[in-house]
C-alpha positions as CSV (number, residue, x, y, z in Angstrom):
1,M,44.3,141.9,117.1
2,T,47.3,141.0,120.1
3,M,48.1,137.0,119.9
4,K,48.3,135.3,123.2
5,R,49.9,132.1,121.9
6,A,51.3,131.0,119.3
7,V,52.4,127.7,116.8
8,L,55.9,128.5,115.2
9,W,55.9,126.0,112.1
10,D,59.2,124.8,110.3
11,M,58.5,123.7,106.9
12,D,60.6,121.2,105.1
13,G,59.6,118.0,106.2
14,T,56.6,119.3,108.4
15,L,54.2,121.3,106.2
16,V,55.7,119.8,103.2
17,D,57.6,117.3,101.8
18,S,60.1,119.4,99.3
19,A,63.3,116.8,99.9
20,D,63.4,115.6,95.8
21,F,63.1,119.5,94.8
22,H,66.0,120.3,97.1
23,W,68.1,117.0,96.0
24,L,67.4,117.6,92.0
25,A,68.3,121.6,92.5
26,W,71.5,121.0,94.3
27,R,72.5,118.0,92.2
28,E,72.0,119.8,88.9
29,T,73.7,123.1,90.5
30,M,76.8,121.0,91.9
31,S,77.1,119.2,88.6
32,R,77.5,122.8,87.0
33,E,80.1,123.7,89.5
34,G,82.2,120.6,88.7
35,C,81.6,119.2,92.5
36,P,79.4,116.6,92.0
37,I,77.3,115.3,95.1
38,T,75.8,112.0,96.0
39,Y,72.7,111.2,97.7
40,E,74.0,110.4,100.8
41,Q,76.1,113.5,101.1
42,F,72.5,115.9,100.4
43,R,70.4,113.5,103.3
44,A,73.8,114.2,105.7
45,T,72.7,118.2,105.0
46,F,69.5,118.4,104.3
47,G,67.7,121.1,106.5
48,Q,70.7,123.0,107.4
49,R,71.8,126.4,106.1
50,N,73.2,126.9,102.9
51,D,76.8,127.9,104.1
52,S,77.1,125.7,106.2
53,I,76.4,122.9,103.6
54,L,78.7,124.6,101.1
55,R,81.5,124.5,103.9
56,Q,80.9,120.8,104.2
57,W,81.0,120.3,100.5
58,L,83.6,122.6,99.1
59,G,86.0,123.2,102.3
60,E,86.0,125.5,105.4
61,N,88.0,128.4,103.0
62,T,85.2,128.9,100.7
63,T,84.6,132.2,100.2
64,H,80.9,133.8,101.4
65,E,81.0,134.9,97.6
66,V,81.4,132.1,96.3
67,M,78.7,130.6,98.6
68,Q,76.3,132.9,98.4
69,R,76.7,132.2,93.9
70,I,76.5,128.8,94.3
71,G,73.3,128.7,97.0
72,N,71.5,131.3,94.8
73,A,71.8,129.5,91.6
74,K,70.1,126.4,93.8
75,E,67.7,128.3,95.4
76,S,66.4,129.3,92.0
77,L,66.3,126.4,90.5
78,Y,64.3,124.8,93.6
79,R,61.6,127.7,93.0
80,Q,61.4,126.9,89.5
81,H,60.7,123.0,90.7
82,V,58.2,124.0,92.8
83,R,56.4,126.2,90.8
84,Q,56.4,124.3,87.4
85,Q,56.0,120.9,89.5
86,G,53.8,122.1,92.3
87,I,54.0,120.9,95.8
88,S,51.4,119.2,98.4
89,A,51.1,119.9,101.8
90,L,52.0,116.6,104.4
91,P,48.8,114.9,105.7
92,G,46.8,117.3,108.3
93,A,48.9,120.4,107.6
94,L,46.5,122.6,106.1
95,E,43.5,121.3,108.5
96,W,45.7,122.6,111.4
97,L,46.5,125.6,109.5
98,H,43.2,126.7,109.1
99,L,41.5,125.2,112.4
100,L,44.3,127.2,114.4
101,H,43.8,130.4,112.4
102,R,40.4,129.9,113.1
103,K,40.9,130.0,116.9
104,G,42.8,133.2,117.1
105,W,46.7,131.5,117.4
106,G,49.1,133.6,116.0
107,Q,50.9,131.4,113.2
108,A,54.8,132.2,111.7
109,I,57.3,130.4,109.6
110,A,60.4,129.8,110.8
111,S,62.6,127.8,108.8
112,A,66.3,128.1,108.0
113,A,65.4,128.6,104.1
114,P,65.4,131.6,102.1
115,C,62.5,133.9,102.0
116,A,61.8,133.4,98.6
117,N,61.3,130.4,99.0
118,I,59.0,130.1,101.6
119,E,57.0,132.6,100.0
120,T,57.1,130.5,97.4
121,I,55.8,127.3,98.7
122,L,53.0,129.0,100.8
123,D,52.0,130.9,97.4
124,V,51.8,127.3,95.6
125,L,49.7,126.3,98.9
126,Q,47.6,129.3,99.1
127,A,48.2,129.7,102.5
128,R,50.0,132.9,102.9
129,H,47.3,134.5,104.8
130,L,47.7,131.7,107.7
131,F,50.7,133.3,109.1
132,Q,51.2,136.4,110.5
133,A,55.1,136.6,110.5
134,I,58.0,134.5,108.2
135,V,61.6,134.2,109.9
136,S,64.0,132.9,107.5
137,A,67.7,132.2,106.6
138,E,68.1,136.2,106.0
139,D,66.8,137.0,109.5
140,V,69.1,135.2,111.7
141,R,72.8,134.5,112.5
142,R,72.6,131.2,113.6
143,G,71.2,128.1,112.3
144,K,69.3,125.6,114.5
145,P,70.3,124.4,117.1
146,D,70.5,127.7,118.3
147,P,67.2,129.0,119.5
148,E,67.4,132.7,117.4
149,V,64.9,131.6,114.8
150,F,62.1,130.8,117.2
151,L,62.7,133.3,119.2
152,T,62.6,135.9,116.2
153,A,59.5,134.6,115.6
154,A,58.2,134.8,118.9
155,I,59.3,138.5,119.3
156,K,57.8,139.1,115.5
157,L,54.6,137.9,116.9
158,S,54.7,139.7,120.4
159,V,53.9,136.6,121.7
160,A,56.0,135.4,125.4
161,A,58.2,132.1,124.6
162,K,56.5,129.9,127.0
163,D,53.2,130.6,124.9
164,C,54.7,129.5,121.9
165,I,54.5,125.8,120.6
166,V,57.1,124.5,117.7
167,V,56.5,121.6,115.3
168,E,59.2,120.0,113.6
169,D,60.8,117.1,112.1
170,A,64.0,117.5,112.7
171,K,66.1,116.8,116.2
172,H,68.1,120.0,115.6
173,G,65.0,122.1,115.6
174,I,63.1,120.3,118.6
175,E,66.3,121.0,120.2
176,A,66.4,124.7,119.4
177,A,62.9,125.2,120.3
178,L,63.7,123.8,123.6
179,A,66.4,125.6,124.3
180,A,64.0,128.5,123.2
181,G,61.9,127.8,126.6
182,M,58.3,126.8,124.0
183,K,56.8,123.3,123.7
184,T,57.2,121.0,121.2
185,I,55.4,118.9,118.3
186,G,57.4,116.5,116.8
187,V,56.5,114.9,113.1
188,S,58.2,111.6,112.6
189,Q,57.5,110.3,109.2
190,N,59.9,107.4,109.4
191,G,59.4,106.4,113.1
192,N,63.2,108.2,114.3
193,H,62.9,109.5,118.2
194,L,62.4,113.2,118.6
195,P,63.0,114.8,121.9
196,A,59.7,116.8,121.6
197,D,56.7,116.9,123.9
198,I,54.2,115.1,121.5
199,V,55.7,112.8,118.5
200,V,53.4,111.7,115.7
201,R,53.9,110.1,112.6
202,S,51.9,112.6,110.7
203,L,50.1,116.0,111.6
204,S,46.9,114.0,111.0
205,L,47.1,111.7,114.3
206,L,47.6,114.9,116.6
207,D,44.9,114.9,119.4
208,E,41.9,117.9,118.3
209,N,43.2,119.6,121.5
210,A,46.6,118.8,121.3
211,F,48.2,122.4,120.8
212,E,45.4,123.3,123.7
213,H,46.9,120.6,125.6
214,L,50.3,121.3,125.7
215,L,49.4,125.0,126.7
216,G,47.1,124.3,129.6
217,N,47.4,123.2,133.1
218,G,47.9,119.3,134.1
219,S,47.8,118.1,130.5
220,M,50.1,115.5,129.9
221,P,51.2,115.0,126.3
222,R,51.2,112.4,124.6
223,R,54.5,110.9,123.3
224,F,54.9,108.6,120.1
225,D,56.5,105.3,121.0
226,N,58.5,102.8,118.4
227,S,57.0,100.2,120.1
228,L,53.6,100.6,119.8
229,D,53.8,101.1,116.6
230,P,52.3,98.2,114.0
231,A,54.9,99.4,111.2
232,K,58.0,99.0,113.6
233,A,56.4,95.3,115.0
């Protein structure tokens, strides 16, 4: 069946909160390499591609072979943690995935994560059947905010960029989606500003027709306003 509209999902921080697993894996891996990192270093690079992260930590002259070896070790540890401890979808995520699937929307993961990580997460969530495509770190040469990952996902789904909605939690991801000419929904758990068409603290707070409204005619998207958030008062 040809999809006429699609939702492109970021994974980490959008569908699942996997930050702790990534931190544990990076901390253990870098300690073994004799280059311990701080939590602040980890947070400053979270969501970036491994080659970009390791160049910042180890230097611009770090060889591709070294980065690949360290990155592979870290990702293996990460998947081990996920499988052993399990992981839950963020509030509202699975409900939206199933609803959009029933309504006939195309859905793809568009993430900077390695494909094996994405597949591990989807298997643990029992959600792989809800997606028609996966775009991972192996599929693109340029990371977000470059739009390549989202444009590649749209091509895989045979859906025009203007008929795609990107769901993201990071500023670089939103910028990449806007550069691709796509509509955007931002998930801002901490209430920080995201330059998206709609921004909510949780996917569970999205209006029931939010996706249709974004691709519809004349519907005004609802932006998240920190000043209206009781937690910020």
